[in-house]
C-alpha positions as CSV (number, residue, x, y, z in Angstrom):
1,M,-228.3,113.1,48.1
2,L,-227.9,109.3,48.0
3,V,-227.1,107.8,51.4
4,I,-226.0,104.2,51.5
5,T,-224.3,101.9,54.0
6,R,-221.0,100.2,53.2
7,R,-218.8,97.7,54.9
8,L,-215.0,97.8,55.1
9,G,-213.6,97.2,51.6
10,E,-216.9,97.8,49.8
11,K,-216.8,100.2,46.9
12,I,-219.0,102.8,45.2
13,L,-218.6,103.5,41.5
14,I,-219.4,106.9,40.1
15,G,-219.6,106.8,36.4
16,D,-217.1,104.7,34.6
17,D,-213.9,105.9,36.1
18,I,-214.4,107.0,39.8
19,C,-214.3,104.5,42.6
20,I,-214.8,105.2,46.3
21,T,-213.7,102.5,48.8
22,L,-214.4,102.4,52.5
23,V,-210.9,101.8,53.9
24,S,-211.4,102.0,57.7
25,T,-213.6,103.1,60.5
26,E,-212.7,104.0,64.1
27,R,-213.9,106.3,66.9
28,G,-216.7,107.8,64.8
29,K,-214.6,108.5,61.8
30,C,-214.3,106.7,58.5
31,K,-211.5,106.8,55.9
32,I,-212.3,106.6,52.3
33,G,-210.1,106.0,49.3
34,I,-210.9,107.8,46.0
35,E,-209.6,106.5,42.7
36,A,-210.2,109.0,39.9
37,P,-208.5,110.1,36.7
38,R,-205.8,112.8,37.2
39,N,-208.1,115.4,35.4
40,V,-210.8,115.0,38.1
41,V,-210.3,117.5,41.0
42,V,-210.9,116.1,44.5
43,T,-211.0,118.8,47.2
44,R,-211.9,118.7,50.9
45,T,-214.4,121.5,51.4
46,E,-212.7,122.8,54.6
47,L,-209.8,123.9,52.3
48,L,-212.1,126.2,50.3
49,T,-212.7,129.8,50.9
50,A,-216.0,130.8,52.5
51,Q,-217.3,132.0,49.1
52,Q,-216.4,128.7,47.4
53,Q,-218.0,126.8,50.3
54,A,-221.2,128.8,49.8
55,E,-221.2,128.1,46.1
56,I,-220.8,124.3,46.7
57,E,-223.6,124.4,49.3
58,H,-225.9,126.2,46.8
59,K,-225.1,123.6,44.1
60,C,-225.7,120.7,46.5
61,K,-229.1,122.1,47.6
62,G,-230.1,122.3,43.9
63,N,-229.6,118.6,43.5
64,K,-232.2,117.5,46.1
């Protein structure tokens, strides 16, 4: 996992066509904006089933 610090308005590029922007921070929370092609699925993990969450967790651990 890559951990970096960003200031408001700063961006992170992933590949050639995904851009993450730090939109705001307040009370211990941050808001991010994600710009990606329509064919890229962006899903909040809390909306996944327990099985899907376990699969994602397993994939993430494999990338350390």
